[in-house]
C-alpha positions as CSV (number, residue, x, y, z in Angstrom):
1,M,60.6,203.8,237.7
2,T,58.0,206.1,239.8
3,P,56.7,209.1,237.1
4,S,57.6,212.4,238.2
5,T,55.0,214.9,239.1
6,E,55.6,216.6,235.6
7,D,54.8,213.3,233.7
8,R,51.5,212.7,236.0
9,Y,50.4,216.0,234.6
10,R,51.4,215.5,231.0
11,S,49.5,212.0,230.9
12,L,46.6,214.1,232.6
13,L,46.6,216.2,229.7
14,R,46.4,213.2,227.2
15,W,42.6,214.0,227.4
16,Y,42.7,216.8,225.3
17,P,43.2,216.2,221.8
18,K,46.9,216.4,219.7
19,A,46.5,220.0,218.2
20,W,45.6,221.4,221.6
21,R,48.4,220.0,223.5
22,A,51.0,220.9,221.0
23,E,50.1,224.7,221.5
24,N,49.3,224.8,225.2
25,E,50.4,221.8,227.0
26,D,54.1,223.4,228.3
27,V,52.3,226.4,229.6
28,V,49.3,224.3,231.4
29,V,51.6,221.9,232.7
30,G,54.1,225.0,234.5
31,T,50.9,226.7,235.8
32,L,49.5,223.0,237.4
33,L,53.1,222.5,238.8
34,D,53.3,225.7,240.4
35,V,49.6,224.9,242.0
36,A,51.1,221.3,242.8
37,D,54.0,223.0,244.5
38,S,51.9,225.7,246.9
39,R,49.7,223.0,248.3
40,G,53.1,220.2,248.7
41,G,51.6,217.6,246.3
42,D,53.5,215.5,243.9
43,R,50.0,214.4,241.7
44,P,46.9,215.8,240.3
45,S,44.3,216.3,242.7
46,A,41.0,214.8,242.4
47,R,39.4,217.7,241.5
48,E,42.1,219.0,239.2
49,R,41.4,215.3,237.2
50,G,37.7,216.2,236.9
51,S,38.6,219.9,235.4
52,V,40.8,218.5,233.2
53,I,38.9,215.1,231.5
54,A,35.9,217.5,231.5
55,H,37.5,220.4,229.5
56,G,39.4,217.6,227.8
57,L,37.0,215.8,226.1
58,G,34.6,218.6,225.8
59,T,37.3,220.4,223.4
60,R,37.6,217.3,221.4
61,M,33.9,218.4,220.5
62,D,34.5,219.7,217.3
63,V,33.1,220.2,213.9
64,R,35.1,217.5,212.2
65,S,33.7,215.1,215.6
66,A,30.2,216.7,215.0
67,L,30.5,215.5,210.9
68,G,31.7,212.1,212.2
69,A,28.6,211.8,214.2
70,A,26.2,213.0,212.0
71,L,27.3,210.6,209.2
72,A,27.4,207.6,211.5
73,G,23.7,209.0,212.0
74,L,22.7,209.3,208.7
75,L,24.4,205.6,208.0
76,L,22.4,203.9,211.0
77,A,19.4,206.0,209.4
78,A,19.8,204.8,206.0
79,V,19.8,201.2,207.6
80,A,16.3,202.0,210.4
81,G,14.9,202.8,206.8
82,G,15.4,199.7,205.1
83,L,14.0,198.0,208.2
84,A,11.0,200.1,208.8
85,V,10.0,199.7,204.8
86,W,11.4,196.1,204.3
87,G,12.2,194.4,207.3
88,T,9.4,194.8,209.8
89,E,8.2,191.4,209.8
90,P,11.4,190.0,209.8
91,L,12.4,191.3,213.1
92,T,9.3,190.5,214.4
93,E,9.3,186.7,213.4
94,S,13.4,186.8,214.6
95,G,12.4,188.5,217.9
96,L,14.7,191.4,217.3
97,S,11.5,193.9,216.7
98,W,13.6,196.1,219.7
99,L,16.3,196.6,216.9
100,L,14.3,199.5,215.1
101,P,13.2,201.4,218.3
102,L,17.2,201.4,219.4
103,L,18.3,203.0,216.2
104,T,15.6,205.5,216.0
105,V,14.6,206.3,219.6
106,A,18.0,206.1,221.0
107,A,21.5,205.8,218.8
108,I,20.6,208.0,215.9
109,P,19.1,211.0,217.7
110,L,22.4,210.4,220.3
111,L,24.8,211.2,217.3
112,A,22.6,214.3,216.0
113,A,22.7,215.4,219.7
114,F,26.6,214.9,219.9
115,G,27.0,216.8,216.9
116,L,24.5,219.5,217.5
117,I,26.6,219.6,221.0
118,A,30.0,219.9,219.4
119,I,29.2,222.5,217.0
120,V,27.6,225.0,219.7
121,R,30.7,223.9,222.0
122,Q,33.4,225.2,219.0
123,R,31.4,228.0,218.4
124,G,32.1,229.1,221.8
125,L,28.6,229.6,222.8
126,V,29.1,226.8,225.6
127,S,31.8,226.1,227.7
128,P,33.8,222.1,227.1
129,P,32.1,220.8,230.7
130,R,28.6,222.1,229.8
131,A,28.8,220.3,226.7
132,I,30.0,217.1,228.2
133,I,27.1,217.5,230.9
134,A,24.6,218.1,228.4
135,L,25.9,215.1,226.3
136,G,25.4,212.5,229.5
137,L,22.1,214.0,229.8
138,A,20.8,213.5,226.5
139,F,22.7,210.2,226.6
140,V,20.1,209.2,229.9
141,A,17.1,210.7,228.3
142,F,17.6,208.8,224.8
143,S,18.6,205.4,227.0
144,L,15.1,205.8,229.1
145,A,13.3,206.8,225.9
146,F,13.8,203.9,224.7
147,V,13.2,201.6,227.5
148,A,10.2,203.5,227.7
149,Y,9.3,202.5,224.2
150,I,9.7,198.8,225.1
151,A,7.3,199.6,228.2
152,W,4.6,200.9,226.3
153,S,5.1,198.4,223.3
154,L,4.6,195.5,226.1
155,A,1.9,197.4,227.6
156,F,-0.3,197.3,224.2
157,D,0.4,193.9,223.9
158,F,-0.7,192.9,227.0
159,A,-4.0,195.4,226.9
160,D,-5.2,194.1,223.0
161,A,-4.6,190.4,224.9
162,G,-7.1,191.7,227.7
163,E,-4.5,191.0,230.1
164,P,-3.4,192.8,233.0
165,T,0.0,194.7,232.7
166,T,2.9,193.3,234.2
167,G,7.1,193.2,234.7
168,L,8.4,196.5,232.5
169,A,5.1,197.1,231.1
170,A,3.8,198.1,234.4
171,V,6.2,201.1,235.2
172,F,6.2,202.6,231.7
173,V,4.9,205.7,233.4
174,P,7.8,205.9,236.0
175,I,10.2,205.4,233.1
176,F,8.0,207.8,230.9
177,T,8.4,210.7,233.2
178,A,12.4,209.8,234.1
179,A,12.9,210.1,230.2
180,W,11.0,213.3,230.3
181,L,13.2,215.0,233.2
182,A,16.5,213.7,231.8
183,G,15.7,215.3,228.3
184,A,14.5,218.7,229.7
185,A,17.5,218.8,231.7
186,A,19.8,218.3,228.7
187,V,17.7,221.0,226.9
188,A,18.2,223.0,229.9
189,A,21.5,222.6,230.6
190,L,22.3,223.3,226.9
191,F,20.3,226.1,226.4
192,G,20.5,227.8,229.2
193,A,24.1,228.0,228.7
194,I,23.8,229.7,225.4
195,L,21.1,232.3,226.9
196,A,23.5,233.1,229.7
197,R,26.4,233.5,226.7
198,A,24.3,235.7,225.0
199,G,23.7,237.9,228.4
200,M,20.7,236.6,230.1
201,R,21.1,236.3,233.8
202,P,22.6,232.7,234.7
203,G,19.2,232.2,236.7
204,V,16.6,233.3,234.8
205,A,18.1,231.7,231.6
206,L,18.4,228.5,233.4
207,L,14.7,229.1,234.2
208,V,13.7,229.8,230.7
209,A,15.8,226.6,229.4
210,A,14.2,224.9,231.8
211,A,10.7,225.6,230.6
212,C,11.7,225.1,227.2
213,G,13.0,221.6,227.8
214,V,9.9,220.7,229.8
215,V,7.6,221.6,226.7
216,T,9.8,219.9,224.0
217,A,11.3,216.9,225.2
218,P,8.2,214.8,225.3
219,A,7.2,216.1,221.9
220,L,10.3,215.1,220.8
221,G,10.6,211.9,222.6
222,V,7.5,210.7,220.6
223,S,8.3,212.1,217.1
224,L,11.3,209.6,217.0
225,V,9.4,206.5,216.6
226,S,9.4,206.8,213.1
227,P,12.9,207.2,211.1
228,T,11.8,210.7,209.7
229,V,12.7,212.8,212.4
230,P,16.1,211.3,213.5
231,T,17.1,211.0,209.6
232,I,16.3,215.0,209.1
233,A,17.8,215.8,212.6
234,A,21.1,214.0,211.2
235,A,21.2,215.2,207.9
236,G,20.8,218.9,209.1
237,V,23.8,218.4,211.5
238,A,25.5,216.8,209.2
239,I,25.0,219.9,206.9
240,A,25.9,222.5,209.2
241,S,28.9,220.7,209.9
242,L,30.3,220.5,206.4
243,A,29.1,223.9,206.2
244,L,31.5,225.3,209.0
245,L,34.3,223.5,207.4
246,R,36.5,224.9,205.2
247,P,34.4,226.4,202.1
248,R,35.0,225.0,198.6
249,R,37.8,226.5,196.6
250,G,36.0,228.6,193.8
251,A,32.6,228.3,195.5
252,A,32.4,232.0,194.9
253,R,33.3,231.8,191.3
254,A,30.6,229.1,190.5
255,R,28.0,231.3,192.2
256,Q,28.9,234.1,189.8
257,A,28.8,232.5,186.7
258,T,25.2,232.5,186.0
259,S,23.9,233.9,182.8
260,P,20.5,236.0,181.9
261,V,17.5,233.8,180.7
262,P,16.0,234.4,177.5
263,V,12.3,235.1,177.1
264,R,11.8,232.1,174.8
265,T,13.4,229.7,177.5
266,L,11.0,231.0,180.3
267,R,7.8,230.7,177.7
268,L,9.6,227.5,177.1
269,A,9.5,226.6,180.9
270,R,6.5,228.0,181.6
271,G,4.5,225.7,179.0
272,L,6.2,222.6,180.0
273,A,4.8,223.8,183.6
274,V,1.2,224.2,182.3
275,I,1.5,220.9,181.0
276,S,2.1,219.4,184.2
277,L,-0.2,220.8,186.0
278,A,-2.8,220.1,183.8
279,G,-1.9,216.6,183.4
280,S,-1.5,216.5,187.3
281,L,-4.9,217.7,187.9
282,L,-5.9,215.1,185.7
283,G,-4.6,212.5,187.3
284,I,-6.1,213.9,190.6
285,A,-9.5,213.8,188.9
286,Y,-9.5,210.5,187.8
287,A,-7.9,208.8,191.4
288,V,-11.0,210.7,192.9
289,T,-13.9,210.2,190.5
290,G,-12.8,207.6,187.9
291,A,-14.4,204.2,189.6
292,S,-17.5,205.6,188.8
293,W,-17.1,206.6,185.1
294,S,-14.1,204.9,183.8
295,P,-14.0,201.1,182.5
296,G,-10.6,200.4,183.4
297,A,-11.2,201.3,187.2
298,A,-12.9,198.3,188.8
299,D,-13.4,200.6,192.2
300,G,-11.8,203.5,194.1
301,T,-8.6,201.7,194.7
302,E,-7.7,201.1,191.5
303,A,-8.7,204.0,190.3
304,M,-6.7,205.9,193.0
305,G,-3.4,203.9,191.6
306,H,-4.2,204.7,188.0
307,G,-4.6,208.0,188.7
308,I,-0.9,208.6,191.4
309,T,0.2,206.9,187.7
310,I,-1.0,209.9,186.1
311,S,-0.3,212.8,188.2
312,V,3.1,211.4,188.3
313,L,4.2,211.0,185.0
314,S,3.0,214.4,184.5
315,G,5.6,215.7,186.6
316,I,8.0,214.8,183.9
317,P,7.5,217.9,181.8
318,L,8.1,220.1,184.9
319,L,11.5,218.2,185.4
320,A,12.3,219.5,181.9
321,A,11.1,223.1,182.7
322,F,13.4,223.1,185.6
323,V,16.5,221.5,183.0
324,V,15.9,224.1,180.5
325,I,15.7,227.2,182.8
326,A,19.0,226.0,185.0
327,S,21.1,225.0,181.7
328,A,20.3,228.8,180.1
329,R,21.6,229.6,183.5
330,R,24.4,227.6,184.6
331,G,25.3,226.0,181.2
332,N,24.6,222.3,180.0
333,A,26.5,220.6,182.3
334,P,25.6,217.1,184.0
335,A,25.3,218.6,187.4
336,T,22.6,220.6,186.2
337,W,20.4,217.8,184.1
338,G,21.8,214.8,185.2
339,P,19.9,215.0,188.8
340,L,16.5,215.8,187.4
341,A,16.9,213.0,184.6
342,L,17.7,210.6,187.3
343,L,14.1,212.2,189.2
344,A,12.5,211.9,186.0
345,A,13.4,208.1,185.9
346,S,12.2,208.0,189.6
347,L,8.8,208.9,188.2
348,C,8.8,206.3,186.0
349,A,9.5,203.9,188.1
350,I,6.9,205.0,190.5
351,A,4.1,205.2,187.9
352,A,4.7,201.7,187.0
353,A,4.3,200.6,190.3
354,Y,1.1,201.9,190.9
355,V,-0.1,200.2,187.3
356,H,-0.1,197.3,189.7
357,A,-1.9,198.8,192.7
358,P,-2.8,197.7,194.9
359,S,-0.8,194.7,195.0
360,W,2.5,195.4,197.5
361,N,4.1,192.2,196.0
362,A,3.5,193.5,192.2
363,M,4.5,197.2,193.2
364,A,7.7,196.9,195.7
365,P,10.3,196.1,193.1
366,A,9.4,199.3,190.9
367,L,9.2,201.5,194.2
368,A,12.5,200.1,195.3
369,V,14.0,201.0,191.7
370,S,12.4,204.5,192.3
371,A,13.8,205.0,195.6
372,A,17.2,204.0,194.2
373,L,17.1,206.5,191.6
374,G,15.7,209.4,194.1
375,G,18.4,208.5,196.5
376,A,21.0,209.0,193.4
377,A,19.3,212.0,192.0
378,V,19.6,213.7,195.8
379,A,23.1,212.5,196.3
380,W,24.3,214.1,192.9
381,W,22.5,217.2,193.7
382,L,24.0,217.6,196.9
383,A,27.6,216.9,195.9
384,A,27.9,219.2,193.4
385,R,26.4,221.9,195.9
386,L,27.0,221.3,199.6
387,R,30.4,223.2,200.6
388,G,33.4,221.8,202.4
389,P,36.2,219.5,201.4
390,L,35.6,217.5,198.5
391,A,35.6,214.2,200.2
392,A,33.6,215.0,203.0
393,R,31.1,216.1,200.6
394,I,30.9,213.4,198.4
395,V,30.4,211.4,201.6
396,T,27.8,213.5,202.8
397,A,25.9,213.5,199.7
398,A,26.3,209.6,199.3
399,L,24.8,209.0,202.8
400,L,22.0,211.4,202.3
401,G,21.0,210.1,199.3
402,L,21.1,206.5,200.8
403,G,19.2,207.9,203.5
404,Y,16.3,208.9,201.1
405,A,16.5,205.9,199.2
406,S,16.4,203.7,202.3
407,F,12.7,205.1,203.5
408,L,11.3,208.6,202.3
409,G,12.3,207.5,198.8
410,T,9.3,205.0,199.1
411,I,7.2,206.9,201.9
412,L,7.0,209.8,199.9
413,A,5.9,207.7,196.6
414,P,2.2,208.6,196.9
415,A,2.4,211.8,198.2
416,L,4.3,213.0,195.0
417,A,1.3,212.8,193.0
418,F,-0.5,215.6,195.1
419,F,2.7,217.3,195.2
420,V,3.3,217.9,191.3
421,P,0.2,220.0,191.0
422,I,1.5,222.6,194.1
423,A,4.9,222.4,192.4
424,A,3.4,223.0,188.7
425,F,1.0,226.3,189.8
426,V,4.1,227.6,191.4
427,S,6.5,227.3,188.8
428,A,4.3,228.2,186.3
429,I,3.4,231.6,188.2
430,W,6.8,232.2,189.2
431,V,8.1,232.2,185.4
432,T,5.4,234.5,184.4
433,R,6.1,237.1,186.9
434,T,9.8,236.3,186.0
435,A,9.3,236.9,181.9
436,A,6.6,239.6,182.3
437,P,8.3,242.6,182.2
438,R,10.1,241.6,179.0
439,L,7.2,239.5,177.1
440,S,5.5,242.5,175.8
441,A,8.6,244.4,174.9
442,P,9.9,244.5,171.2
443,G,12.4,241.5,170.3
444,A,11.9,240.0,173.4
445,A,11.5,236.7,172.0
446,E,15.6,237.0,171.5
447,G,16.3,239.1,174.3
448,P,17.8,237.9,177.9
449,I,16.3,238.2,181.1
450,Q,18.0,237.9,184.4
451,A,16.0,235.1,186.4
């Protein structure tokens, strides 16, 4: 049976999400039928089809789809991080060396871009068709960036072998330029619409946005080589999307349920921070000078490993300082001390790993344990503090923790040795300034102070 004109229009409107159709379909179909009658048509025109498809697909880009894309990006980021740390050699030997850049340069950034554009679209800053245009340009840009990366890798191999570049390697510059222009166009399409919506003249907004795109596109593309930037981008979109969903029940009450911190607790926390500062500085000093005087360090590399061990272990008193203050303010709940206890265990694993430095094979098991513990700490801490529905909070926190464990937890391990003294110094100063108005007051040892 031949479908009627109304059936054709209703079928076309299926490009819109179901909730939108339930609210608007009858009115829109009536309007479209009137237009069809006025032009003597019995089916949607090509222009109507294009408009409905663009608006329908753009309307489907909402906060929930942004969260889904960001969570998929975080899952891929965890895979990419694990491959970057543990799988580089197997990928090269199996001929799959292209897989890691496919994830970091194309797939994860595209999912993060989808989420960002969807958030901006639902907030009313860009129209649905403009969102689709920006997403399409982003797809082209990231795809070309991936091809440009492969071309650059091949060109590097040719140069390393002293051979002339041929094939894909020979067209690296044109591909890179095309990726640059597509990325700049994507930024201009999105940012220009936002500026125009903010009141800037459309022509001026487009010029300003295009200039921003020309500057930012190549820098962004180059930064995607490492899993760090794509992971951070996906994490930011996930957290923003979660915050825009319905707020967590009781969040306001939880923020109000804090207690003043007794001065004696602040004194204890300050003492722990000072111990952490002294120990970490000793570790750094040993790392730099231990090879010249310590019989336990045969050379500078071994001294560096031992110094990192000392400095990292010195972070445990600092974590204890955080525990006593947080417990005094919010009570002795598992969500208060649990993540910090896991972080302390993670620091112990890092310290155990660097006892065996510089042997990677000997260090790797302990570093893997440290990364897993750190990821669990991140997931636990975030699950208790993120906004949004419970299931979405748990999944988001778990994927964020997994992303940390797969890459950052291992890469950042040696940097923690130099971060501990900075954090300890800042904490000691903060506690001192917080407690100063009450430390000299009569009965200060018993009195509380609002931290």
